[in-house]
C-alpha positions in Angstrom: 0.4 -0.3 0.0 1.1 3.6 -0.8 0.8 6.6 1.9 0.6 10.1 0.5 0.2 13.2 3.1 -0.2 16.4 1.3 -1.6 19.0 4.2 -4.6 17.2 6.5 -5.3 15.2 3.9 -3.8 11.1 4.2 -4.3 8.4 1.0 -3.0 5.5 0.6 -4.2 3.5 -2.4 -3.6 0.0 -2.9 -4.1 -1.9 -6.5 -3.2 -5.5 -7.6 -4.2 -8.1 -10.2 -6.8 -10.2 -8.4 -8.2 -12.7 -11.3 -8.0 -13.4 -14.9 -8.8 -9.4 -16.7 -9.5 -8.2 -13.3 -8.0 -5.5 -10.5 -8.5 -5.0 -7.2 -8.6 -1.6 -6.1 -8.4 0.1 -2.5 -8.0 3.5 -2.1 -8.7 6.0 2.1 -9.0 9.3 2.3 -8.8 10.2 5.9 -9.5 6.9 7.7 -12.5 6.5 4.5 -11.9 2.9 3.0 -13.3 2.0 -0.8 -12.5 -1.6 -2.5 -13.8 -1.7 -5.8 -13.1 -4.7 -8.7 -12.0 -2.7 -12.0 -11.1 -4.2 -15.7 -7.4 -4.1 -16.6 -8.2 -4.3 -20.4 -8.9 -0.8 -19.7 -6.7 2.1 -18.8 -8.4 1.3 -14.9 -5.4 1.9 -13.1 -4.2 5.7 -15.2 -7.7 6.3 -14.3 -8.1 5.1 -10.6 -4.8 7.3 -9.6 -5.9 10.7 -11.9 -8.9 10.8 -9.7 -6.7 10.6 -6.8 -4.6 13.3 -8.0 -7.7 15.5 -7.9 -8.0 14.9 -4.4 -5.3 16.1 -3.9 -6.0 20.9 -3.7 -1.8 21.0 -4.1 -2.4 19.3 -7.3 
């Protein structure tokens, strides 16, 4: 799991392949956690990371 701290915001995320054609994504922001499954046949990792960057008001 990767942890990023920016100001008072703490973001943790994890992305791993969980089956043929599927990946599991976990994101936690200030202790609130979300886990979801996505197809890695698209560019979901890039979309996921860009979404995390938009949460950061310093970006």
